[in-house]
N, CA, C and O atoms as a Tinker XYZ file with bonds, in Angstrom:
   344  protein
     1  N    -90.206000   36.581000  -56.223000    73     2
     2  CA   -89.259000   37.502000  -55.626000    64     1     3
     3  C    -87.949000   37.393000  -56.411000    63     2     4     5
     4  O    -87.384000   36.303000  -56.501000    81     3
     5  N    -87.478000   38.446000  -56.954000    73     3     6
     6  CA   -86.240000   38.407000  -57.741000    64     5     7
     7  C    -85.037000   38.173000  -56.842000    63     6     8     9
     8  O    -85.024000   38.563000  -55.674000    81     7
     9  N    -84.038000   37.535000  -57.405000    73     7    10
    10  CA   -82.809000   37.270000  -56.678000    64     9    11
    11  C    -81.989000   38.551000  -56.608000    63    10    12    13
    12  O    -81.612000   39.117000  -57.634000    81    11
    13  N    -81.724000   38.988000  -55.419000    73    11    14
    14  CA   -80.943000   40.201000  -55.209000    64    13    15
    15  C    -79.777000   39.842000  -54.308000    63    14    16    17
    16  O    -79.959000   39.311000  -53.213000    81    15
    17  N    -78.587000   40.136000  -54.780000    73    15    18
    18  CA   -77.412000   39.837000  -53.969000    64    17    19
    19  C    -77.302000   40.836000  -52.830000    63    18    20    21
    20  O    -77.905000   41.909000  -52.854000    81    19
    21  N    -76.522000   40.459000  -51.842000    73    19    22
    22  CA   -76.267000   41.300000  -50.671000    64    21    23
    23  C    -77.511000   41.503000  -49.806000    63    22    24    25
    24  O    -77.633000   42.522000  -49.126000    81    23
    25  N    -78.420000   40.553000  -49.827000    73    23    26
    26  CA   -79.568000   40.612000  -48.918000    64    25    27
    27  C    -79.648000   39.290000  -48.176000    63    26    28    29
    28  O    -79.172000   38.263000  -48.661000    81    27
    29  N    -80.238000   39.323000  -47.025000    73    27    30
    30  CA   -80.406000   38.111000  -46.234000    64    29    31
    31  C    -81.540000   37.274000  -46.801000    63    30    32    33
    32  O    -82.558000   37.799000  -47.253000    81    31
    33  N    -81.347000   35.982000  -46.769000    73    31    34
    34  CA   -82.401000   35.073000  -47.209000    64    33    35
    35  C    -83.484000   35.032000  -46.141000    63    34    36    37
    36  O    -83.180000   35.143000  -44.953000    81    35
    37  N    -84.737000   34.876000  -46.539000    73    35    38
    38  CA   -85.805000   34.798000  -45.540000    64    37    39
    39  C    -85.639000   33.527000  -44.704000    63    38    40    41
    40  O    -85.290000   32.469000  -45.228000    81    39
    41  N    -85.887000   33.644000  -43.427000    73    39    42
    42  CA   -85.792000   32.482000  -42.548000    64    41    43
    43  C    -86.835000   32.601000  -41.448000    63    42    44    45
    44  O    -87.430000   33.658000  -41.239000    81    43
    45  N    -87.037000   31.515000  -40.768000    73    43    46
    46  CA   -87.986000   31.460000  -39.666000    64    45    47
    47  C    -87.482000   32.336000  -38.518000    63    46    48    49
    48  O    -86.285000   32.352000  -38.228000    81    47
    49  N    -88.359000   33.036000  -37.889000    73    47    50
    50  CA   -87.976000   33.897000  -36.774000    64    49    51
    51  C    -87.464000   33.072000  -35.606000    63    50    52    53
    52  O    -88.057000   32.049000  -35.264000    81    51
    53  N    -86.388000   33.499000  -34.999000    73    51    54
    54  CA   -85.803000   32.778000  -33.875000    64    53    55
    55  C    -86.781000   32.674000  -32.711000    63    54    56    57
    56  O    -86.768000   31.688000  -31.974000    81    55
    57  N    -87.620000   33.674000  -32.545000    73    55    58
    58  CA   -88.603000   33.654000  -31.470000    64    57    59
    59  C    -89.595000   32.502000  -31.679000    63    58    60    61
    60  O    -89.982000   31.835000  -30.720000    81    59
    61  N    -90.001000   32.273000  -32.914000    73    59    62
    62  CA   -90.901000   31.154000  -33.214000    64    61    63
    63  C    -90.245000   29.827000  -32.867000    63    62    64    65
    64  O    -90.886000   28.944000  -32.298000    81    63
    65  N    -88.968000   29.684000  -33.209000    73    63    66
    66  CA   -88.240000   28.458000  -32.904000    64    65    67
    67  C    -88.170000   28.232000  -31.395000    63    66    68    69
    68  O    -88.391000   27.120000  -30.915000    81    67
    69  N    -87.865000   29.281000  -30.664000    73    67    70
    70  CA   -87.753000   29.182000  -29.206000    64    69    71
    71  C    -89.090000   28.781000  -28.591000    63    70    72    73
    72  O    -89.136000   27.938000  -27.695000    81    71
    73  N    -90.167000   29.378000  -29.067000    73    71    74
    74  CA   -91.497000   29.051000  -28.553000    64    73    75
    75  C    -91.841000   27.593000  -28.849000    63    74    76    77
    76  O    -92.385000   26.893000  -27.994000    81    75
    77  N    -91.526000   27.142000  -30.050000    73    75    78
    78  CA   -91.808000   25.754000  -30.420000    64    77    79
    79  C    -91.010000   24.776000  -29.547000    63    78    80    81
    80  O    -91.532000   23.745000  -29.122000    81    79
    81  N    -89.758000   25.106000  -29.290000    73    79    82
    82  CA   -88.927000   24.244000  -28.428000    64    81    83
    83  C    -89.503000   24.211000  -27.018000    63    82    84    85
    84  O    -89.580000   23.143000  -26.411000    81    83
    85  N    -89.906000   25.354000  -26.491000    73    83    86
    86  CA   -90.479000   25.409000  -25.147000    64    85    87
    87  C    -91.774000   24.609000  -25.063000    63    86    88    89
    88  O    -91.998000   23.887000  -24.091000    81    87
    89  N    -92.625000   24.735000  -26.074000    73    87    90
    90  CA   -93.884000   23.993000  -26.082000    64    89    91
    91  C    -93.635000   22.483000  -26.162000    63    90    92    93
    92  O    -94.283000   21.701000  -25.465000    81    91
    93  N    -92.701000   22.088000  -27.009000    73    91    94
    94  CA   -92.390000   20.670000  -27.160000    64    93    95
    95  C    -91.780000   20.114000  -25.881000    63    94    96    97
    96  O    -92.116000   19.006000  -25.463000    81    95
    97  N    -90.892000   20.872000  -25.260000    73    95    98
    98  CA   -90.277000   20.442000  -24.006000    64    97    99
    99  C    -91.342000   20.287000  -22.921000    63    98   100   101
   100  O    -91.329000   19.310000  -22.172000    81    99
   101  N    -92.244000   21.230000  -22.838000    73    99   102
   102  CA   -93.327000   21.147000  -21.858000    64   101   103
   103  C    -94.216000   19.941000  -22.096000    63   102   104   105
   104  O    -94.615000   19.253000  -21.157000    81   103
   105  N    -94.519000   19.696000  -23.344000    73   103   106
   106  CA   -95.354000   18.545000  -23.708000    64   105   107
   107  C    -94.633000   17.236000  -23.368000    63   106   108   109
   108  O    -95.251000   16.285000  -22.889000    81   107
   109  N    -93.330000   17.200000  -23.620000    73   107   110
   110  CA   -92.521000   16.021000  -23.319000    64   109   111
   111  C    -92.492000   15.763000  -21.816000    63   110   112   113
   112  O    -92.700000   14.633000  -21.374000    81   111
   113  N    -92.237000   16.804000  -21.033000    73   111   114
   114  CA   -92.190000   16.656000  -19.570000    64   113   115
   115  C    -93.554000   16.229000  -19.028000    63   114   116   117
   116  O    -93.620000   15.403000  -18.118000    81   115
   117  N    -94.639000   16.777000  -19.572000    73   115   118
   118  CA   -95.981000   16.384000  -19.136000    64   117   119
   119  C    -96.248000   14.921000  -19.467000    63   118   120   121
   120  O    -96.861000   14.205000  -18.675000    81   119
   121  N    -95.790000   14.477000  -20.631000    73   119   122
   122  CA   -95.974000   13.079000  -21.024000    64   121   123
   123  C    -95.203000   12.153000  -20.086000    63   122   124   125
   124  O    -95.715000   11.103000  -19.695000    81   123
   125  N    -93.983000   12.530000  -19.723000    73   123   126
   126  CA   -93.209000   11.713000  -18.780000    64   125   127
   127  C    -93.877000   11.685000  -17.403000    63   126   128   129
   128  O    -93.842000   10.665000  -16.715000    81   127
   129  N    -94.478000   12.791000  -17.008000    73   127   130
   130  CA   -95.142000   12.864000  -15.706000    64   129   131
   131  C    -96.367000   11.953000  -15.640000    63   130   132   133
   132  O    -96.800000   11.574000  -14.552000    81   131
   133  N    -96.920000   11.603000  -16.785000    73   131   134
   134  CA   -98.080000   10.710000  -16.826000    64   133   135
   135  C    -97.692000    9.248000  -16.606000    63   134   136   137
   136  O    -98.546000    8.414000  -16.305000    81   135
   137  N    -96.419000    8.946000  -16.754000    73   135   138
   138  CA   -95.938000    7.577000  -16.585000    64   137   139
   139  C    -95.736000    7.253000  -15.109000    63   138   140   141
   140  O    -95.521000    8.153000  -14.296000    81   139
   141  N    -95.805000    5.960000  -14.761000    73   139   142
   142  CA   -95.447000    5.583000  -13.388000    64   141   143
   143  C    -94.005000    6.021000  -13.098000    63   142   144   145
   144  O    -93.173000    6.070000  -14.003000    81   143
   145  N    -93.722000    6.332000  -11.850000    73   143   146
   146  CA   -92.394000    6.831000  -11.464000    64   145   147
   147  C    -91.269000    5.905000  -11.915000    63   146   148   149
   148  O    -90.249000    6.369000  -12.425000    81   147
   149  N    -91.449000    4.613000  -11.733000    73   147   150
   150  CA   -90.398000    3.660000  -12.089000    64   149   151
   151  C    -90.131000    3.689000  -13.593000    63   150   152   153
   152  O    -88.976000    3.678000  -14.019000    81   151
   153  N    -91.187000    3.726000  -14.392000    73   151   154
   154  CA   -91.039000    3.749000  -15.854000    64   153   155
   155  C    -90.347000    5.030000  -16.293000    63   154   156   157
   156  O    -89.416000    4.987000  -17.096000    81   155
   157  N    -90.792000    6.164000  -15.777000    73   155   158
   158  CA   -90.178000    7.446000  -16.129000    64   157   159
   159  C    -88.721000    7.489000  -15.674000    63   158   160   161
   160  O    -87.860000    8.011000  -16.383000    81   159
   161  N    -88.447000    6.941000  -14.494000    73   159   162
   162  CA   -87.081000    6.926000  -13.981000    64   161   163
   163  C    -86.151000    6.100000  -14.849000    63   162   164   165
   164  O    -85.024000    6.511000  -15.126000    81   163
   165  N    -86.617000    4.944000  -15.276000    73   163   166
   166  CA   -85.803000    4.089000  -16.142000    64   165   167
   167  C    -85.578000    4.769000  -17.487000    63   166   168   169
   168  O    -84.480000    4.705000  -18.040000    81   167
   169  N    -86.600000    5.413000  -18.009000    73   167   170
   170  CA   -86.450000    6.146000  -19.274000    64   169   171
   171  C    -85.398000    7.236000  -19.127000    63   170   172   173
   172  O    -84.523000    7.377000  -19.982000    81   171
   173  N    -85.478000    8.004000  -18.052000    73   171   174
   174  CA   -84.509000    9.091000  -17.827000    64   173   175
   175  C    -83.080000    8.546000  -17.680000    63   174   176   177
   176  O    -82.130000    9.131000  -18.199000    81   175
   177  N    -82.941000    7.431000  -16.973000    73   175   178
   178  CA   -81.613000    6.840000  -16.793000    64   177   179
   179  C    -81.011000    6.452000  -18.143000    63   178   180   181
   180  O    -79.821000    6.657000  -18.381000    81   179
   181  N    -81.833000    5.897000  -19.012000    73   179   182
   182  CA   -81.336000    5.448000  -20.308000    64   181   183
   183  C    -81.105000    6.610000  -21.261000    63   182   184   185
   184  O    -80.042000    6.700000  -21.876000    81   183
   185  N    -82.066000    7.486000  -21.391000    73   183   186
   186  CA   -81.988000    8.526000  -22.413000    64   185   187
   187  C    -81.237000    9.775000  -21.979000    63   186   188   189
   188  O    -80.594000   10.419000  -22.808000    81   187
   189  N    -81.299000   10.133000  -20.711000    73   187   190
   190  CA   -80.636000   11.358000  -20.258000    64   189   191
   191  C    -79.281000   11.077000  -19.610000    63   190   192   193
   192  O    -78.317000   11.814000  -19.820000    81   191
   193  N    -79.220000   10.008000  -18.825000    73   191   194
   194  CA   -77.966000    9.674000  -18.154000    64   193   195
   195  C    -77.104000    8.734000  -18.989000    63   194   196   197
   196  O    -75.979000    8.413000  -18.608000    81   195
   197  N    -77.638000    8.292000  -20.136000    73   195   198
   198  CA   -76.918000    7.441000  -21.096000    64   197   199
   199  C    -76.483000    6.104000  -20.488000    63   198   200   201
   200  O    -75.426000    5.576000  -20.836000    81   199
   201  N    -77.293000    5.562000  -19.584000    73   199   202
   202  CA   -76.980000    4.269000  -18.989000    64   201   203
   203  C    -77.570000    3.168000  -19.861000    63   202   204   205
   204  O    -78.668000    3.304000  -20.399000    81   203
   205  N    -76.831000    2.090000  -19.988000    73   203   206
   206  CA   -77.306000    0.944000  -20.767000    64   205   207
   207  C    -78.364000    0.191000  -19.961000    63   206   208   209
   208  O    -78.500000    0.381000  -18.753000    81   207
   209  N    -79.100000   -0.660000  -20.651000    73   207   210
   210  CA   -80.090000   -1.491000  -19.965000    64   209   211
   211  C    -79.401000   -2.324000  -18.878000    63   210   212   213
   212  O    -79.944000   -2.492000  -17.786000    81   211
   213  N    -78.223000   -2.836000  -19.175000    73   211   214
   214  CA   -77.486000   -3.659000  -18.214000    64   213   215
   215  C    -77.109000   -2.830000  -16.978000    63   214   216   217
   216  O    -77.229000   -3.315000  -15.853000    81   215
   217  N    -76.661000   -1.599000  -17.175000    73   215   218
   218  CA   -76.313000   -0.738000  -16.041000    64   217   219
   219  C    -77.550000   -0.450000  -15.186000    63   218   220   221
   220  O    -77.478000   -0.465000  -13.957000    81   219
   221  N    -78.673000   -0.192000  -15.837000    73   219   222
   222  CA   -79.916000    0.080000  -15.102000    64   221   223
   223  C    -80.329000   -1.157000  -14.316000    63   222   224   225
   224  O    -80.700000   -1.066000  -13.146000    81   223
   225  N    -80.262000   -2.303000  -14.961000    73   223   226
   226  CA   -80.615000   -3.581000  -14.322000    64   225   227
   227  C    -79.761000   -3.806000  -13.074000    63   226   228   229
   228  O    -80.276000   -4.214000  -12.033000    81   227
   229  N    -78.471000   -3.542000  -13.176000    73   227   230
   230  CA   -77.582000   -3.742000  -12.037000    64   229   231
   231  C    -77.817000   -2.701000  -10.945000    63   230   232   233
   232  O    -77.823000   -3.032000   -9.759000    81   231
   233  N    -78.007000   -1.468000  -11.336000    73   231   234
   234  CA   -78.193000   -0.392000  -10.356000    64   233   235
   235  C    -79.502000   -0.537000   -9.583000    63   234   236   237
   236  O    -79.540000   -0.320000   -8.372000    81   235
   237  N    -80.573000   -0.904000  -10.287000    73   235   238
   238  CA   -81.883000   -1.011000   -9.641000    64   237   239
   239  C    -82.166000   -2.413000   -9.107000    63   238   240   241
   240  O    -83.125000   -2.614000   -8.362000    81   239
   241  N    -81.335000   -3.379000   -9.487000    73   239   242
   242  CA   -81.556000   -4.746000   -9.026000    64   241   243
   243  C    -82.801000   -5.384000   -9.627000    63   242   244   245
   244  O    -83.487000   -6.161000   -8.964000    81   243
   245  N    -83.091000   -5.057000  -10.880000    73   243   246
   246  CA   -84.245000   -5.638000  -11.571000    64   245   247
   247  C    -83.750000   -6.429000  -12.777000    63   246   248   249
   248  O    -82.623000   -6.239000  -13.235000    81   247
   249  N    -84.590000   -7.306000  -13.282000    73   247   250
   250  CA   -84.217000   -8.139000  -14.420000    64   249   251
   251  C    -84.110000   -7.303000  -15.699000    63   250   252   253
   252  O    -84.807000   -6.301000  -15.857000    81   251
   253  N    -83.241000   -7.722000  -16.596000    73   251   254
   254  CA   -83.098000   -7.034000  -17.885000    64   253   255
   255  C    -84.425000   -6.947000  -18.643000    63   254   256   257
   256  O    -84.734000   -5.891000  -19.195000    81   255
   257  N    -85.222000   -8.026000  -18.687000    73   255   258
   258  CA   -86.508000   -7.908000  -19.386000    64   257   259
   259  C    -87.436000   -6.863000  -18.757000    63   258   260   261
   260  O    -88.288000   -6.293000  -19.440000    81   259
   261  N    -87.270000   -6.619000  -17.470000    73   259   262
   262  CA   -88.079000   -5.595000  -16.802000    64   261   263
   263  C    -87.665000   -4.206000  -17.271000    63   262   264   265
   264  O    -88.513000   -3.340000  -17.486000    81   263
   265  N    -86.372000   -3.995000  -17.426000    73   263   266
   266  CA   -85.881000   -2.718000  -17.960000    64   265   267
   267  C    -86.442000   -2.525000  -19.367000    63   266   268   269
   268  O    -86.938000   -1.449000  -19.700000    81   267
   269  N    -86.363000   -3.557000  -20.178000    73   267   270
   270  CA   -86.882000   -3.507000  -21.539000    64   269   271
   271  C    -88.379000   -3.198000  -21.543000    63   270   272   273
   272  O    -88.840000   -2.386000  -22.346000    81   271
   273  N    -89.134000   -3.835000  -20.659000    73   271   274
   274  CA   -90.576000   -3.599000  -20.554000    64   273   275
   275  C    -90.874000   -2.131000  -20.264000    63   274   276   277
   276  O    -91.721000   -1.527000  -20.921000    81   275
   277  N    -90.184000   -1.561000  -19.289000    73   275   278
   278  CA   -90.429000   -0.160000  -18.914000    64   277   279
   279  C    -90.043000    0.789000  -20.044000    63   278   280   281
   280  O    -90.731000    1.781000  -20.281000    81   279
   281  N    -88.955000    0.495000  -20.740000    73   279   282
   282  CA   -88.550000    1.343000  -21.864000    64   281   283
   283  C    -89.578000    1.276000  -22.989000    63   282   284   285
   284  O    -89.935000    2.300000  -23.570000    81   283
   285  N    -90.052000    0.069000  -23.294000    73   283   286
   286  CA   -91.069000   -0.069000  -24.351000    64   285   287
   287  C    -92.347000    0.660000  -23.954000    63   286   288   289
   288  O    -92.992000    1.289000  -24.794000    81   287
   289  N    -92.711000    0.579000  -22.694000    73   287   290
   290  CA   -93.908000    1.265000  -22.196000    64   289   291
   291  C    -93.752000    2.783000  -22.337000    63   290   292   293
   292  O    -94.669000    3.464000  -22.796000    81   291
   293  N    -92.600000    3.303000  -21.946000    73   291   294
   294  CA   -92.345000    4.746000  -22.034000    64   293   295
   295  C    -92.332000    5.215000  -23.486000    63   294   296   297
   296  O    -92.945000    6.229000  -23.819000    81   295
   297  N    -91.644000    4.487000  -24.339000    73   295   298
   298  CA   -91.552000    4.883000  -25.748000    64   297   299
   299  C    -92.903000    4.816000  -26.441000    63   298   300   301
   300  O    -93.219000    5.679000  -27.260000    81   299
   301  N    -93.704000    3.805000  -26.126000    73   299   302
   302  CA   -95.038000    3.702000  -26.715000    64   301   303
   303  C    -95.906000    4.872000  -26.282000    63   302   304   305
   304  O    -96.662000    5.422000  -27.083000    81   303
   305  N    -95.798000    5.249000  -25.018000    73   303   306
   306  CA   -96.579000    6.389000  -24.514000    64   305   307
   307  C    -96.164000    7.685000  -25.216000    63   306   308   309
   308  O    -97.015000    8.460000  -25.652000    81   307
   309  N    -94.866000    7.910000  -25.320000    73   307   310
   310  CA   -94.381000    9.126000  -25.991000    64   309   311
   311  C    -94.777000    9.138000  -27.463000    63   310   312   313
   312  O    -95.125000   10.186000  -28.006000    81   311
   313  N    -94.724000    7.985000  -28.101000    73   311   314
   314  CA   -95.127000    7.882000  -29.514000    64   313   315
   315  C    -96.602000    8.274000  -29.659000    63   314   316   317
   316  O    -96.965000    8.975000  -30.603000    81   315
   317  N    -97.442000    7.831000  -28.740000    73   315   318
   318  CA   -98.864000    8.164000  -28.772000    64   317   319
   319  C    -99.079000    9.667000  -28.556000    63   318   320   321
   320  O    -99.859000   10.298000  -29.269000    81   319
   321  N    -98.395000   10.220000  -27.586000    73   319   322
   322  CA   -98.545000   11.643000  -27.262000    64   321   323
   323  C    -98.133000   12.524000  -28.435000    63   322   324   325
   324  O    -98.779000   13.532000  -28.722000    81   323
   325  N    -97.041000   12.133000  -29.117000    73   323   326
   326  CA   -96.509000   12.962000  -30.189000    64   325   327
   327  C    -96.953000   12.513000  -31.583000    63   326   328   329
   328  O    -96.435000   13.016000  -32.580000    81   327
   329  N    -97.889000   11.590000  -31.670000    73   327   330
   330  CA   -98.337000   11.066000  -32.968000    64   329   331
   331  C    -98.928000   12.162000  -33.840000    63   330   332   333
   332  O    -98.770000   12.126000  -35.060000    81   331
   333  N    -99.596000   13.121000  -33.249000    73   331   334
   334  CA  -100.231000   14.172000  -34.041000    64   333   335
   335  C    -99.244000   15.239000  -34.524000    63   334   336   337
   336  O    -99.626000   16.135000  -35.277000    81   335
   337  N    -97.995000   15.152000  -34.102000    73   335   338
   338  CA   -96.982000   16.137000  -34.509000    64   337   339
   339  C    -96.345000   15.775000  -35.847000    63   338   340   341
   340  O    -95.730000   16.623000  -36.494000    81   339
   341  N    -96.489000   14.546000  -36.255000    73   339   342
   342  CA   -95.812000   14.080000  -37.475000    64   341   343
   343  C    -96.460000   14.599000  -38.731000    63   342   344
   344  O    -96.004000   14.294000  -39.832000    81   343
């Protein structure tokens, strides 16, 4: 394709991007729903509410290693679910 000035460069359609985001979001939410409630809740507190492990430990009254365990469990599950996307 020859270089022609004053034309738009080809790009991915915005509709395709939106569909991909919706599919990924749905897949992510489904993956979280597969986790035990406590594990998913701790993941959401850390990643969405931006709470530290220490804040979660204090708020829920659980040991820090327990928070770490649930986070590792959630992240491992998500890594498995999304492994084929890489």
